[in-house]
C-alpha positions as CSV (number, residue, x, y, z in Angstrom):
1,M,56.8,49.7,39.2
2,E,56.7,46.3,41.0
3,V,54.1,45.5,43.7
4,I,55.1,42.9,46.2
5,L,52.3,41.2,48.1
6,F,52.4,39.5,51.5
7,Q,50.8,36.2,52.4
8,L,47.7,36.3,54.6
9,I,48.4,37.3,58.2
10,R,46.9,35.4,61.1
11,I,46.3,37.5,64.3
12,M,47.1,35.6,67.4
13,K,46.3,36.5,71.0
14,N,47.4,34.4,74.0
15,G,48.5,31.6,71.7
16,K,45.2,31.4,69.9
17,E,44.1,32.6,66.5
18,I,41.6,35.4,66.4
19,K,39.0,34.2,64.0
20,M,37.7,37.0,61.9
21,S,33.9,37.1,61.3
22,K,31.9,40.2,60.7
23,R,28.7,38.3,61.4
24,L,30.0,37.1,64.8
25,G,31.5,40.5,65.5
26,T,35.0,39.2,65.9
27,S,36.7,41.1,63.1
28,L,39.6,43.4,63.9
29,T,40.3,46.5,61.8
30,M,43.8,47.8,61.2
31,R,42.9,50.9,63.3
32,E,41.8,48.7,66.2
33,L,45.1,46.7,65.9
34,M,47.1,50.0,65.8
35,D,45.3,51.3,68.8
36,E,46.2,48.1,70.7
37,V,49.8,47.5,69.7
38,G,51.0,50.8,68.0
39,K,52.1,51.5,64.5
40,D,55.7,50.8,65.2
41,A,55.0,47.2,66.4
42,I,52.9,46.5,63.3
43,R,55.4,48.0,60.8
44,F,58.4,46.3,62.4
45,F,56.7,42.9,62.7
46,L,55.8,43.0,59.0
47,I,59.2,44.2,57.8
48,E,60.9,41.6,59.9
49,R,59.2,38.8,58.0
50,S,59.8,37.7,54.4
51,Y,56.9,38.7,52.2
52,N,56.5,35.1,50.9
53,S,56.3,33.4,54.3
54,R,53.3,32.7,56.5
55,I,52.8,35.4,59.1
56,D,51.4,34.9,62.6
57,F,51.1,38.3,64.3
58,D,51.2,37.6,68.0
59,I,49.8,40.6,69.9
60,K,51.3,39.5,73.2
61,K,54.8,39.1,71.7
62,V,54.8,42.5,70.0
63,T,53.6,44.3,73.1
64,S,56.0,42.7,75.5
65,T,59.0,44.6,77.0
66,D,61.4,41.8,77.3
67,E,64.0,39.8,75.3
68,T,61.2,38.2,73.2
69,N,60.4,41.6,71.5
70,S,63.1,42.5,68.9
71,L,61.7,46.1,68.5
72,Y,61.9,46.8,72.2
73,I,65.6,45.6,72.3
74,I,66.6,47.8,69.4
75,K,64.8,50.9,70.8
76,Y,66.2,50.2,74.2
77,A,69.8,50.0,72.8
78,H,69.3,53.3,71.0
79,A,67.9,55.0,74.1
80,R,70.9,53.6,76.1
81,C,73.3,55.1,73.5
82,A,71.6,58.5,73.7
83,Q,71.6,58.5,77.5
84,L,75.3,57.6,77.5
85,L,76.2,60.2,75.0
86,E,74.5,62.9,77.0
87,K,77.1,62.4,79.7
88,F,80.0,63.5,77.4
89,A,80.8,66.9,75.9
90,Y,82.6,65.7,72.8
91,K,81.2,67.3,69.6
92,N,83.1,65.1,67.1
93,P,84.8,62.4,69.1
94,Q,87.7,60.7,67.3
95,A,88.3,57.0,67.5
96,T,91.8,55.6,67.7
97,E,92.6,52.0,68.4
98,F,90.5,49.4,70.1
99,S,92.2,46.4,71.7
100,D,89.2,44.9,73.4
101,T,87.0,42.2,71.7
102,F,83.7,44.0,72.5
103,S,84.7,47.1,70.6
104,Q,86.2,45.1,67.7
105,K,83.0,43.1,67.4
106,L,80.9,46.3,67.3
107,I,83.1,47.8,64.6
108,A,82.9,44.6,62.5
109,E,79.1,44.8,62.7
110,L,79.0,48.5,61.9
111,K,81.0,47.8,58.8
112,E,78.3,45.4,57.5
113,Y,75.6,48.1,57.4
114,P,76.4,49.8,54.0
115,D,76.5,46.4,52.2
116,L,73.3,45.3,53.9
117,I,71.5,48.5,52.7
118,A,72.7,48.0,49.2
119,S,71.6,44.3,49.2
120,M,68.2,45.2,50.5
121,G,67.6,47.7,47.7
122,K,68.9,45.4,45.1
123,N,67.0,42.2,46.2
124,Y,63.9,43.6,47.8
125,K,64.9,42.0,51.1
126,V,63.9,44.6,53.6
127,N,63.4,41.8,56.1
128,L,67.2,41.7,56.4
129,L,67.3,45.0,58.3
130,P,65.5,44.0,61.6
131,P,67.8,41.0,62.4
132,Y,70.9,43.1,61.6
133,L,69.7,45.9,64.0
134,L,68.8,43.3,66.6
135,K,72.3,41.7,66.4
136,L,73.9,45.2,66.6
137,A,71.7,46.1,69.6
138,G,72.7,42.8,71.3
139,T,76.4,43.4,70.6
140,F,76.1,47.0,71.9
141,N,74.4,45.8,75.1
142,S,77.2,43.3,75.6
143,F,79.8,46.2,75.1
144,Y,77.8,48.4,77.5
145,S,77.8,45.7,80.2
146,N,81.5,45.0,79.9
147,I,83.3,48.2,79.0
148,K,83.6,51.2,81.3
149,V,83.4,54.3,79.0
150,A,83.7,57.1,81.5
151,N,87.2,58.0,82.7
152,S,88.8,55.1,80.7
153,A,92.0,55.5,78.8
154,N,90.0,55.2,75.6
155,E,87.0,57.4,76.6
156,E,86.9,59.5,73.5
157,S,87.2,56.4,71.2
158,Y,84.5,54.6,73.1
159,V,82.2,57.7,72.8
160,A,82.9,57.8,69.1
161,L,81.9,54.1,68.8
162,V,78.7,54.6,70.9
163,K,77.9,57.5,68.6
164,A,78.3,55.4,65.5
165,V,76.1,52.6,67.0
166,K,73.4,55.2,67.8
167,T,73.6,56.6,64.3
168,V,73.2,53.2,62.6
169,L,70.3,52.2,64.9
170,A,68.6,55.5,64.3
171,D,69.1,55.3,60.6
172,G,67.7,51.7,60.5
173,M,64.7,52.7,62.5
174,K,64.2,55.8,60.2
175,L,64.3,53.6,57.1
176,M,61.4,51.6,58.7
177,D,59.6,54.8,59.6
178,L,59.7,54.0,63.3
179,D,59.8,56.4,66.3
180,I,63.3,56.8,67.6
181,P,63.4,57.1,71.4
182,N,66.2,58.8,73.3
183,K,64.7,57.7,76.6
184,M,62.7,54.7,77.7
């Protein structure tokens, strides 16, 4: 068995390091941190970083609900997929051909997932998963903004593609033991 250790982690709040001192009463336990930011934020933030790099855990950043929070973007994309799929009755939608660049880009990114998982296991580089999921979420959000799924000529194919994106996002979050939201 191999044990991989992380570097020390600095806790930041409002751009300033929280100095830990039991004597001064400024220490922060893991339970207190979890109560403040949630287990998903901590887990994702640590997985997102290479174990041999310096880590500054910014409480404000991990609790934000905007484009600075990678976890929020990934969960939002998954919830968006789930909400979109609820509108359609296809049990096993079949994809045919995609001529638009948004769909083609999504397909290309989905194809990278199996190799990424194999590489992570082989090289102990779990930190490769969060940026991949973030990139996939961003590409999906671009697809969502530019492609009309309902009542289009390729409706069933688009639904199949959205289902594939949802599956990969959910699988990635499951690998990191994160909650997987269907609504936000």
